[in-house]
Each structure stands twice: as structure tokens, then as C-alpha cells.
C-alpha positions as a printed NumPy array, in Angstrom:
array([[  3.417, -36.557,  -9.41 ],
       [  0.549, -36.622,  -6.931],
       [  2.289, -39.348,  -4.914],
       [  5.182, -37.016,  -4.046],
       [  4.396, -35.361,  -0.671],
       [  6.247, -32.215,  -1.728],
       [  3.85 , -31.894,  -4.659],
       [  0.625, -32.447,  -2.745],
       [ -2.31 , -30.762,  -4.461],
       [ -3.037, -28.602,  -1.426],
       [  0.509, -27.21 ,  -1.332],
       [  0.776, -26.548,  -5.057],
       [ -2.712, -25.033,  -5.215],
       [ -1.902, -22.778,  -2.238],
       [  1.217, -21.504,  -3.998],
       [ -0.766, -20.834,  -7.16 ],
       [ -3.443, -19.   ,  -5.171],
       [ -0.761, -16.892,  -3.492],
       [  0.79 , -15.943,  -6.836],
       [ -2.591, -15.002,  -8.274],
       [ -3.421, -12.945,  -5.179],
       [ -0.165, -10.997,  -5.267],
       [ -0.482, -10.225,  -8.946],
       [ -4.174,  -9.361,  -8.878],
       [ -4.111,  -6.994,  -5.914],
       [ -1.132,  -4.988,  -7.048],
       [ -1.837,  -1.777,  -8.924],
       [  1.097,  -2.656, -11.176],
       [  4.34 ,  -4.551, -11.356],
       [  6.132,  -1.802,  -9.465],
       [  4.078,  -2.505,  -6.358],
       [  5.043,  -6.183,  -6.403],
       [  8.613,  -5.655,  -7.55 ],
       [  9.926,  -2.251,  -6.494],
       [ 13.26 ,  -3.138,  -8.114],
       [ 11.631,  -2.464, -11.466],
       [ 11.492,   1.213, -10.562],
       [ 15.291,   1.216, -10.746],
       [ 14.971,   0.897, -14.514],
       [ 15.012,   4.529, -15.568],
       [ 14.077,   4.092, -19.226],
       [ 10.293,   3.694, -19.555],
       [ 10.585,   1.574, -22.703],
       [ 13.06 ,  -0.814, -21.067],
       [ 10.897,  -1.013, -17.935],
       [  7.805,  -1.804, -20.024],
       [  9.673,  -4.487, -21.978],
       [ 10.974,  -6.031, -18.754],
       [  7.534,  -6.066, -17.162],
       [  6.093,  -7.62 , -20.312],
       [  8.696, -10.376, -20.336],
       [  8.223, -11.01 , -16.635],
       [  4.446, -11.21 , -17.03 ],
       [  4.811, -13.603, -19.952],
       [  7.247, -15.822, -18.029],
       [  4.953, -15.928, -14.985],
       [  1.928, -16.789, -17.125],
       [  3.856, -19.486, -18.99 ],
       [  5.084, -21.06 , -15.747],
       [  1.586, -20.971, -14.258],
       [  0.192, -22.618, -17.387],
       [  2.83 , -25.366, -17.224],
       [  2.025, -26.162, -13.597],
       [ -1.718, -26.007, -14.276],
       [ -1.361, -28.415, -17.197],
       [  0.624, -30.834, -15.039],
       [ -1.981, -30.709, -12.28 ],
       [ -4.905, -31.255, -14.612],
       [ -3.319, -34.029, -16.695],
       [ -5.073, -37.27 , -15.718],
       [ -1.8  , -39.213, -15.89 ],
       [ -0.411, -37.234, -12.95 ],
       [ -3.089, -38.425, -10.539],
       [ -4.513, -35.181,  -9.181],
       [ -8.246, -35.437,  -8.616],
       [-10.122, -32.14 ,  -8.494],
       [ -7.125, -30.028,  -9.461],
       [ -9.121, -27.476, -11.467],
       [-11.356, -26.727,  -8.491],
       [ -8.429, -26.652,  -6.061],
       [ -6.415, -24.209,  -8.149],
       [ -9.409, -22.028,  -8.856],
       [ -7.922, -19.804, -11.561],
       [ -7.217, -20.826, -15.113],
       [ -4.073, -19.86 , -17.007],
       [ -6.219, -17.514, -19.107],
       [ -7.339, -15.689, -15.969],
       [ -3.742, -15.285, -14.812],
       [ -2.727, -13.998, -18.247],
       [ -5.475, -11.39 , -17.999],
       [ -4.157, -10.276, -14.623],
       [ -0.599, -10.186, -15.988],
       [ -1.699,  -7.88 , -18.807],
       [ -2.462,  -5.285, -16.149],
       [  1.042,  -5.279, -14.709]])
């Protein structure tokens, strides 16, 4: 994976940093995704936000695992990414 220029560690890590930053600075999912406010039913909105948060955390964990797997050839991936999947899950719980 590391040999593919489109998957350079710097680019992937920057995207992961950007995702973490957007999710961690928002006071809630509505600030990041105003479309969620269109869901009138509070229960449905909460379920949707929960599913979205889970999907984001799962995707982040998949990418993180690929970057940190020795077979993929990324040296220093943990330091470059900076945030673990557990940290992102914690942030997602606050959405």
C-alpha cells in the first residue's frame, strides 16, 4: 500500500487528522451535518447519529489498522496519524 502515491502516509494521515478535527470541534453532529436537523423525530435523529458515528469510527479503525500493519510498509504510521481508533470513538460518542 505504501508504494502507491495516492496512499502516501502524509496524505492519508492528513485526511485522518482533518476528520478528527471536524468531529472533535463540533458541539454535536448537527453542527457538522446540518441535514440531520431535517429529521424531526428525536429518536430517529439519535439513531441516525449513532449509526453515523459508528460507521465513521469503524472506517477510521479500518484505515488505521491498514496503516499500522507492518505488511503494508508504512513506517511511523501511529505517530503520523496521531489519534487512535479508541480516541475517535470517544469523540464520536459526543456527537
